[in-house]
KESE-742113 format. One record per residue (C-alpha): residue in one letter; chain; z, y, x. Coordinates in steps of 0.001 Angstrom, whole numbers, always signed. Example, Ala and Ser with C-alpha at 12.3 -4.5 7.8 and 13.67 -1.06 7.14 Angstrom:
# KESE-742113
NODE residuo cadena      zz      yy      xx
NODE       A      A   +7800   -4500  +12300
NODE       S      A   +7140   -1060  +13670
This chain:
# KESE-742113
NODE residuo cadena      zz      yy      xx
NODE       X      A  +79599 +113394 +150883
NODE       X      A  +78582 +116884 +151900
NODE       X      A  +75535 +115826 +153921
NODE       X      A  +74385 +113606 +150946
NODE       X      A  +74707 +116563 +148636
NODE       X      A  +72785 +118853 +150971
NODE       X      A  +70107 +116212 +151398
NODE       X      A  +69512 +115492 +147722
NODE       X      A  +69584 +119158 +146800
NODE       X      A  +65941 +119376 +147760
NODE       X      A  +63625 +117834 +145067
NODE       X      A  +61166 +116293 +147558
NODE       X      A  +63990 +114417 +149197
NODE       X      A  +65050 +113079 +145881
NODE       X      A  +61588 +111848 +145318
NODE       X      A  +61344 +110304 +148820
NODE       X      A  +64533 +108416 +147999
NODE       X      A  +62948 +107157 +144721
NODE       X      A  +59870 +106028 +146623
NODE       X      A  +61792 +103964 +149179
NODE       X      A  +64399 +102681 +146832
NODE       X      A  +62589  +99451 +145963
NODE       X      A  +60196  +98972 +148857
NODE       X      A  +60098  +99848 +152547
NODE       X      A  +57385 +102454 +153141
NODE       X      A  +55717 +103919 +156184
NODE       X      A  +56137 +107580 +156976
NODE       X      A  +52281 +107986 +156472
NODE       X      A  +52497 +106388 +153035
NODE       X      A  +55306 +108663 +152020
NODE       X      A  +53606 +111725 +153373
NODE       X      A  +50343 +110834 +151540
NODE       X      A  +52244 +111188 +148241
NODE       X      A  +53089 +114844 +148724
NODE       X      A  +51075 +118073 +149034
NODE       X      A  +52856 +119243 +152181
NODE       X      A  +52346 +118507 +155863
NODE       X      A  +53284 +115275 +157586
NODE       X      A  +55561 +117402 +159705
NODE       X      A  +57474 +118712 +156671
NODE       X      A  +57845 +115122 +155393
NODE       X      A  +59142 +114195 +158847
NODE       X      A  +61802 +116862 +158584
NODE       X      A  +62776 +115684 +155144
NODE       X      A  +63035 +112160 +156414
NODE       X      A  +65170 +113386 +159358
NODE       X      A  +67664 +114990 +157044
NODE       X      A  +67800 +111875 +154807
NODE       X      A  +68438 +109708 +157867
NODE       X      A  +71181 +112058 +159218
NODE       X      A  +72763 +111823 +155745
NODE       X      A  +72590 +108134 +155885
NODE       X      A  +70499 +107884 +152769
NODE       X      A  +67603 +106087 +154321
NODE       X      A  +67159 +103701 +157218
NODE       X      A  +64271 +103787 +159696
NODE       X      A  +62776 +100734 +161290
NODE       X      A  +59992 +100774 +163843
NODE       X      A  +57167  +98278 +163645
NODE       X      A  +54885  +98987 +166590
NODE       X      A  +53938 +102590 +166157
NODE       X      A  +54844 +102845 +162540
NODE       X      A  +58141 +104024 +161144
NODE       X      A  +59319 +102296 +158029
NODE       X      A  +61863 +103707 +155691
NODE       X      A  +64201 +102308 +153026
NODE       X      A  +66888 +103845 +150831
NODE       X      A  +70556 +103220 +151647
NODE       X      A  +72200 +103421 +148269
NODE       X      A  +75580 +102875 +149948
NODE       X      A  +75036 +106351 +151559
NODE       X      A  +75629 +107773 +148171
NODE       X      A  +78980 +105931 +147505
NODE       X      A  +81201 +108837 +148400
NODE       X      A  +79286 +111174 +145939
NODE       X      A  +79138 +108445 +143335
NODE       X      A  +82910 +107767 +143452
NODE       X      A  +83521 +111580 +143204
NODE       X      A  +81278 +111917 +140119
NODE       X      A  +82692 +108784 +138540
NODE       X      A  +86298 +110042 +138998
NODE       X      A  +85212 +113351 +137306
NODE       X      A  +83530 +111474 +134524
NODE       X      A  +86284 +109045 +133998
NODE       X      A  +88763 +111950 +133929
NODE       X      A  +86699 +113711 +131304
NODE       X      A  +86373 +110491 +129143
NODE       X      A  +90154 +110016 +129301
NODE       X      A  +90592 +113533 +128113
NODE       X      A  +88117 +113000 +125245
NODE       X      A  +89812 +109731 +124293
NODE       X      A  +93232 +111397 +124301
NODE       X      A  +92015 +114170 +122132
NODE       X      A  +90338 +111782 +119689
NODE       X      A  +93603 +109817 +119434
NODE       X      A  +95516 +112983 +118824
NODE       X      A  +93094 +113958 +116032
NODE       X      A  +93501 +110592 +114509
NODE       X      A  +97139 +110837 +114514
NODE       X      A  +96992 +114204 +112931
NODE       X      A  +94704 +112794 +110117
NODE       X      A  +96881 +109849 +109601
NODE       X      A  +99884 +112129 +109227
NODE       X      A  +98155 +114028 +106606
NODE       X      A  +97108 +111091 +104527
NODE       X      A +100680 +109573 +104487
NODE       X      A +102325 +112585 +103001
């Protein structure tokens, strides 16, 4: 989870993940969409690969990338747990408020 968090902390890496979420794309195609050097994009792709957020496939001399949504599962589970806990707290508070209101109307 820590590697995924570090990887997606950088805005360009998040954009790269979006680019390769639906379609496999070459490193050159990815690099062409940014105003930084190909070398910089290669470094971003390396970080994403090491965090298991993208896969790399070689096709001749080309390197093709695709997102690995399962690489975010640990982070997703953590966030959903947090969100679920907060929703449970909100539900409990709303129910307590309703009980207080019901108690006032029955007096």
